C-alpha positions, 0 to 999 in steps of 0.5 A, spaced: 450 795 382 448 788 383 441 786 384 442 784 391 445 792 392 438 794 389 434 790 393 437 791 400 433 797 402 427 793 401 430 788 405 432 792 410 425 795 411 422 789 411 427 786 417 425 793 421 417 791 420 418 784 422 422 787 428 417 792 430 412 786 429 416 781 434 416 787 439 409 788 439 407 781 439 412 780 446 409 786 449 402 784 447 403 777 451 406 781 457 400 785 457 395 779 457 399 776 463 399 782 467 392 783 465 390 776 467 394 777 474 390 783 476 383 780 474 385 774 478 387 778 484 381 783 484 377 776 484 381 773 489 381 779 494 374 782 494 371 780 500 364 783 499 360 786 493 361 793 495 369 791 495 368 788 488 364 794 486 369 799 489 375 796 486 372 796 479 370 803 479 377 804 481 380 800 475 375 804 470 377 811 473 384 809 471 383 806 465 378 810 461 383 816 461 388 812 458 384 809 453 381 815 450 389 818 450 390 811 446 384 812 441 386 820 440 393 817 438 390 812 433 386 818 430 392 822 429 395 816 426 389 815 421 389 823 419 397 822 418 396 816 413 390 819 410 395 825 408 400 821 406 395 817 401 393 824 398 401 825 396 402 818 394 396 819 389 399 826 386 406 822 385 402 816 382 399 821 377 405 824 376 408 817 374 403 817 369 406 823 365 413 822 364 417 827 359 422 821 358 423 814 359 428 816 365 424 821 368 418 816 368 423 811 371 425 816 376 418 818 378 416 810 379 422 809 383 421 815 387 414 813 388 416 806 391 421 809 395 416 814 398 411 808 399 415 803 403 418 809 407 411 811 409 409 804 410 415 803 415 414 809 419 407 808 420 409 801 422 414 804 427 409 809 429 403 804 430 408 799 434 410 805 439 403 807 440 401 800 442 407 799 446 406 806 450 398 804 451 400 797 453 406 799 458 401 804 461 396 799 462 401 794 465 403 800 470 396 801 472 395 794 473 401 793 477 399 800 481 392 797 482 394 790 484 399 792 490 393 795 494 389 789 492 395 784 494 396 788 501 389 787 503 390 779 503 
């Protein structure tokens, strides 16, 4: 087995992580653009302080439940990561107690593979969670922007 073949799984993991990061960055930029448009529409289409207050209440009423859902998903991810960390700690202790050199190497390799897979899975889960949150915010922003634009 060549060095390149040995390093391929690690390289693939980092490439996947970079793609996930790039997707999250693009989605974040899209959210910022949509947010700026919605707030600009809110400011330009409010005809009175009462109208402004009504629009802001509508935004808050729609936004708060989605924010709570996103926070709940984040807490769930943290809980999963904590459980994984405990498992990795157990594996790390087992690495320090090999019966043979080959056993120690196999345990170390297993620990590294499990750790890298967990990092990848966590990065993907966080990216997906953020993308869902951003997409729901963009959908909500578009929904609230339509009535504001219709008043103009």
